[in-house]
PyMOL CGO cylinders between C-alpha atoms (Angstrom):
from pymol import cmd
from pymol.cgo import CYLINDER

trace = [
    CYLINDER, 199.84, 213.97, 84.49, 199.18, 212.22, 87.79, 0.3, 1, 1, 1, 1, 1, 1,
    CYLINDER, 199.18, 212.22, 87.79, 200.34, 208.71, 88.72, 0.3, 1, 1, 1, 1, 1, 1,
    CYLINDER, 200.34, 208.71, 88.72, 199.02, 207.15, 91.90, 0.3, 1, 1, 1, 1, 1, 1,
    CYLINDER, 199.02, 207.15, 91.90, 199.74, 203.66, 93.29, 0.3, 1, 1, 1, 1, 1, 1,
    CYLINDER, 199.74, 203.66, 93.29, 196.54, 201.91, 94.43, 0.3, 1, 1, 1, 1, 1, 1,
    CYLINDER, 196.54, 201.91, 94.43, 195.99, 198.59, 96.20, 0.3, 1, 1, 1, 1, 1, 1,
    CYLINDER, 195.99, 198.59, 96.20, 192.75, 196.96, 95.09, 0.3, 1, 1, 1, 1, 1, 1,
    CYLINDER, 192.75, 196.96, 95.09, 190.39, 196.23, 97.98, 0.3, 1, 1, 1, 1, 1, 1,
    CYLINDER, 190.39, 196.23, 97.98, 187.45, 195.06, 95.92, 0.3, 1, 1, 1, 1, 1, 1,
    CYLINDER, 187.45, 195.06, 95.92, 186.87, 191.58, 94.58, 0.3, 1, 1, 1, 1, 1, 1,
    CYLINDER, 186.87, 191.58, 94.58, 186.95, 192.26, 90.85, 0.3, 1, 1, 1, 1, 1, 1,
    CYLINDER, 186.95, 192.26, 90.85, 187.14, 188.61, 89.78, 0.3, 1, 1, 1, 1, 1, 1,
    CYLINDER, 187.14, 188.61, 89.78, 186.37, 188.14, 86.09, 0.3, 1, 1, 1, 1, 1, 1,
    CYLINDER, 186.37, 188.14, 86.09, 182.88, 189.54, 86.32, 0.3, 1, 1, 1, 1, 1, 1,
    CYLINDER, 182.88, 189.54, 86.32, 181.98, 192.20, 83.80, 0.3, 1, 1, 1, 1, 1, 1,
    CYLINDER, 181.98, 192.20, 83.80, 179.77, 194.22, 86.16, 0.3, 1, 1, 1, 1, 1, 1,
    CYLINDER, 179.77, 194.22, 86.16, 182.55, 195.69, 88.36, 0.3, 1, 1, 1, 1, 1, 1,
    CYLINDER, 182.55, 195.69, 88.36, 184.66, 196.41, 85.29, 0.3, 1, 1, 1, 1, 1, 1,
    CYLINDER, 184.66, 196.41, 85.29, 181.73, 198.17, 83.58, 0.3, 1, 1, 1, 1, 1, 1,
    CYLINDER, 181.73, 198.17, 83.58, 181.30, 200.40, 86.66, 0.3, 1, 1, 1, 1, 1, 1,
    CYLINDER, 181.30, 200.40, 86.66, 185.03, 201.18, 86.67, 0.3, 1, 1, 1, 1, 1, 1,
    CYLINDER, 185.03, 201.18, 86.67, 184.93, 202.16, 83.00, 0.3, 1, 1, 1, 1, 1, 1,
    CYLINDER, 184.93, 202.16, 83.00, 182.16, 204.66, 83.80, 0.3, 1, 1, 1, 1, 1, 1,
    CYLINDER, 182.16, 204.66, 83.80, 184.52, 206.35, 86.32, 0.3, 1, 1, 1, 1, 1, 1,
    CYLINDER, 184.52, 206.35, 86.32, 187.37, 206.69, 83.82, 0.3, 1, 1, 1, 1, 1, 1,
    CYLINDER, 187.37, 206.69, 83.82, 188.21, 209.83, 81.88, 0.3, 1, 1, 1, 1, 1, 1,
    CYLINDER, 188.21, 209.83, 81.88, 191.60, 209.79, 80.09, 0.3, 1, 1, 1, 1, 1, 1,
    CYLINDER, 191.60, 209.79, 80.09, 192.72, 207.26, 82.69, 0.3, 1, 1, 1, 1, 1, 1,
    CYLINDER, 192.72, 207.26, 82.69, 195.07, 204.33, 82.34, 0.3, 1, 1, 1, 1, 1, 1,
    CYLINDER, 195.07, 204.33, 82.34, 195.80, 201.43, 84.64, 0.3, 1, 1, 1, 1, 1, 1,
    CYLINDER, 195.80, 201.43, 84.64, 199.40, 200.27, 84.80, 0.3, 1, 1, 1, 1, 1, 1,
    CYLINDER, 199.40, 200.27, 84.80, 200.18, 196.82, 86.13, 0.3, 1, 1, 1, 1, 1, 1,
    CYLINDER, 200.18, 196.82, 86.13, 203.56, 195.18, 85.69, 0.3, 1, 1, 1, 1, 1, 1,
    CYLINDER, 203.56, 195.18, 85.69, 204.46, 195.77, 82.02, 0.3, 1, 1, 1, 1, 1, 1,
    CYLINDER, 204.46, 195.77, 82.02, 200.89, 196.53, 80.85, 0.3, 1, 1, 1, 1, 1, 1,
    CYLINDER, 200.89, 196.53, 80.85, 199.21, 199.91, 80.36, 0.3, 1, 1, 1, 1, 1, 1,
    CYLINDER, 199.21, 199.91, 80.36, 195.48, 199.66, 79.70, 0.3, 1, 1, 1, 1, 1, 1,
    CYLINDER, 195.48, 199.66, 79.70, 193.00, 202.39, 78.83, 0.3, 1, 1, 1, 1, 1, 1,
    CYLINDER, 193.00, 202.39, 78.83, 190.53, 202.30, 81.72, 0.3, 1, 1, 1, 1, 1, 1,
    CYLINDER, 190.53, 202.30, 81.72, 187.66, 202.97, 79.30, 0.3, 1, 1, 1, 1, 1, 1,
    CYLINDER, 187.66, 202.97, 79.30, 188.26, 199.64, 77.55, 0.3, 1, 1, 1, 1, 1, 1,
    CYLINDER, 188.26, 199.64, 77.55, 186.10, 196.93, 79.11, 0.3, 1, 1, 1, 1, 1, 1,
    CYLINDER, 186.10, 196.93, 79.11, 187.99, 194.16, 77.31, 0.3, 1, 1, 1, 1, 1, 1,
    CYLINDER, 187.99, 194.16, 77.31, 191.35, 195.69, 78.22, 0.3, 1, 1, 1, 1, 1, 1,
    CYLINDER, 191.35, 195.69, 78.22, 190.36, 195.99, 81.88, 0.3, 1, 1, 1, 1, 1, 1,
    CYLINDER, 190.36, 195.99, 81.88, 189.05, 192.43, 81.96, 0.3, 1, 1, 1, 1, 1, 1,
    CYLINDER, 189.05, 192.43, 81.96, 192.35, 191.23, 80.46, 0.3, 1, 1, 1, 1, 1, 1,
    CYLINDER, 192.35, 191.23, 80.46, 194.15, 192.48, 83.58, 0.3, 1, 1, 1, 1, 1, 1,
    CYLINDER, 194.15, 192.48, 83.58, 192.18, 190.05, 85.78, 0.3, 1, 1, 1, 1, 1, 1,
    CYLINDER, 192.18, 190.05, 85.78, 192.49, 192.42, 88.74, 0.3, 1, 1, 1, 1, 1, 1,
    CYLINDER, 192.49, 192.42, 88.74, 192.43, 190.68, 92.11, 0.3, 1, 1, 1, 1, 1, 1,
    CYLINDER, 192.43, 190.68, 92.11, 191.89, 192.01, 95.61, 0.3, 1, 1, 1, 1, 1, 1,
    CYLINDER, 191.89, 192.01, 95.61, 195.24, 192.88, 97.20, 0.3, 1, 1, 1, 1, 1, 1,
    CYLINDER, 195.24, 192.88, 97.20, 197.06, 193.60, 93.93, 0.3, 1, 1, 1, 1, 1, 1,
    CYLINDER, 197.06, 193.60, 93.93, 198.94, 196.85, 93.46, 0.3, 1, 1, 1, 1, 1, 1,
    CYLINDER, 198.94, 196.85, 93.46, 198.39, 198.93, 90.34, 0.3, 1, 1, 1, 1, 1, 1,
    CYLINDER, 198.39, 198.93, 90.34, 199.11, 202.50, 89.27, 0.3, 1, 1, 1, 1, 1, 1,
    CYLINDER, 199.11, 202.50, 89.27, 196.33, 204.81, 88.13, 0.3, 1, 1, 1, 1, 1, 1,
    CYLINDER, 196.33, 204.81, 88.13, 197.50, 207.37, 85.55, 0.3, 1, 1, 1, 1, 1, 1,
    CYLINDER, 197.50, 207.37, 85.55, 195.39, 210.34, 84.43, 0.3, 1, 1, 1, 1, 1, 1,
    CYLINDER, 195.39, 210.34, 84.43, 195.90, 213.31, 82.14, 0.3, 1, 1, 1, 1, 1, 1,
    CYLINDER, 195.90, 213.31, 82.14, 193.80, 216.41, 81.61, 0.3, 1, 1, 1, 1, 1, 1,
    CYLINDER, 193.80, 216.41, 81.61, 192.22, 219.22, 83.56, 0.3, 1, 1, 1, 1, 1, 1,
    CYLINDER, 192.22, 219.22, 83.56, 190.07, 216.80, 85.59, 0.3, 1, 1, 1, 1, 1, 1,
    CYLINDER, 190.07, 216.80, 85.59, 192.94, 214.38, 86.31, 0.3, 1, 1, 1, 1, 1, 1,
    CYLINDER, 192.94, 214.38, 86.31, 192.74, 214.75, 90.11, 0.3, 1, 1, 1, 1, 1, 1,
    CYLINDER, 192.74, 214.75, 90.11, 189.03, 214.00, 90.14, 0.3, 1, 1, 1, 1, 1, 1,
    CYLINDER, 189.03, 214.00, 90.14, 189.46, 211.11, 87.70, 0.3, 1, 1, 1, 1, 1, 1,
    CYLINDER, 189.46, 211.11, 87.70, 192.17, 209.46, 89.80, 0.3, 1, 1, 1, 1, 1, 1,
    CYLINDER, 192.17, 209.46, 89.80, 190.14, 209.97, 92.97, 0.3, 1, 1, 1, 1, 1, 1,
    CYLINDER, 190.14, 209.97, 92.97, 187.06, 208.40, 91.35, 0.3, 1, 1, 1, 1, 1, 1,
    CYLINDER, 187.06, 208.40, 91.35, 188.92, 205.33, 90.10, 0.3, 1, 1, 1, 1, 1, 1,
    CYLINDER, 188.92, 205.33, 90.10, 190.78, 204.94, 93.40, 0.3, 1, 1, 1, 1, 1, 1,
    CYLINDER, 190.78, 204.94, 93.40, 187.51, 205.22, 95.32, 0.3, 1, 1, 1, 1, 1, 1,
    CYLINDER, 187.51, 205.22, 95.32, 185.92, 202.59, 93.15, 0.3, 1, 1, 1, 1, 1, 1,
    CYLINDER, 185.92, 202.59, 93.15, 188.82, 200.14, 93.53, 0.3, 1, 1, 1, 1, 1, 1,
    CYLINDER, 188.82, 200.14, 93.53, 189.25, 200.60, 97.26, 0.3, 1, 1, 1, 1, 1, 1,
    CYLINDER, 189.25, 200.60, 97.26, 185.64, 200.62, 98.44, 0.3, 1, 1, 1, 1, 1, 1,
    CYLINDER, 185.64, 200.62, 98.44, 184.40, 197.17, 99.34, 0.3, 1, 1, 1, 1, 1, 1,
    CYLINDER, 184.40, 197.17, 99.34, 180.81, 196.48, 98.33, 0.3, 1, 1, 1, 1, 1, 1,
]
cmd.load_cgo(trace, "trace")
């Protein structure tokens, strides 16, 4: 299992489009924020976090592709578009 702290650098707002793109990156990945742990494949769960630019989260992944999964989610959350 890998846990990696990430600071969000993308304006996620409450739009569903960025969250839908994030869910496509996820593979056995969870987002931890404060006392919540959300499956990154759950669009509703991810939207419930209301992620904002500048917030710190932890990306958690398990499995043989965990390094690639964490890198993909981190890249998505830290690349401004």
